[in-house]
N, C-alpha and C positions, 0 to 999 in steps of 0.2 A: 228184308228177308223174303224170299219167295217160297210159297207153299210147294211141297214136293208131292203133288197129287199123282204124278206118274209112278210113284213108288207103291201105289195101292192098286188092287185088282180093278179091272175094267168095270165090273158090276157095281163096285163101291163108288167109283168115280161117277158113273151114270146116275146112281141113286142120289149122290150128293148134288149133282147138277140139277136134278128135278126138285130136290128139297129146296135148293136156292131159288128155283123158278117159282115154287109155291110159297116163298117167304114173304111175298107182298100180298096183302088182303085184296087189292084191286085185281090181281091176276087170278086169285082164287074165286073172286066174285064173277069174273068174266067166264071162267071155266064152268062154274055152277050155272050161270045164265045160259051158256051155249048148250049145256047138258039138258037143261029144262026145256028150252025152246027148240032144240034140234037144229035150228038154223037161225042166223041173225044177220043183220046188216050193221055195219060199223056205226052209223048214226044212231040206230036204235040202242046199241050198247051204251053209248055215251048218255043217252036219255035215261037209262036205267041206273046209272051210277053217279055218285056225287063228285064227278071228276070232269075236267074239260075234255072236249073231243080230242085235242092234241095229246093229252096224257093217256087217254084210252088207246089211241093209235100206237103210242109208244109201247104200252103193255101188250097190245095185240101183236106187235112186231116181235117182241121177245117170245111170246107164246108160239108164234109162227116159226121163228128161227129154231125153236127147240123141236119142231115137228109135231107138237101136240095139237095144233089147230091147222086147218087149211083155209085158204081164202081164194075166192073166185070173183073176178071182176064181172059186174053185171051193170052195164050202163055207167052211171056216175058213182055207183056204190060198190063195195066189196062185201060179198056174202061170206061170213066165217062160219065154220062148223068144227067140231072136234074130230080128230082123226081116231076112229074107233080102234084101229089096230094098235096105234101108239098108246092110247089110253089103257087098253087091256094090258099091254106090256108094262107100263108104269105101275098100274094097280097091282099086278102080280109081284113085281119087285118090292113094292112097299109092304104088301101083305107078307111076303116071305121074311122081310126084315122085322116087321112088327110081331111076327109069330115066333121069333126066337124064344126058346124056353129059357127062363131065368129061374134058377133054383131059389127056393125060399130059404133065406137065412137072415139072421139078425146082423145088421151092420153096426159096428161100434164107432163109426166115424164121427 
């Protein structure tokens, strides 16, 4: 059975895609590292995480495909950084979702 994501609003689909992107701790660690260092080189990222360089590259590719990070070739290395515009967009969408008011009531479930 295939999920019917197209039946949901575009903003919900996008939020779900980014939730899935952040569902792996390695990708969260990479985003955190890039935010802290402002700029990184692929090899440096692998040195900072308990993962092989190949695995880090796979996670970097997923982050890059989502548009959250940018990569620029510099000699034999690729310099990665966060896309500030995309980060702000994702952050505002998650904040809006997490700020949904939930009425206080007792649930008898």
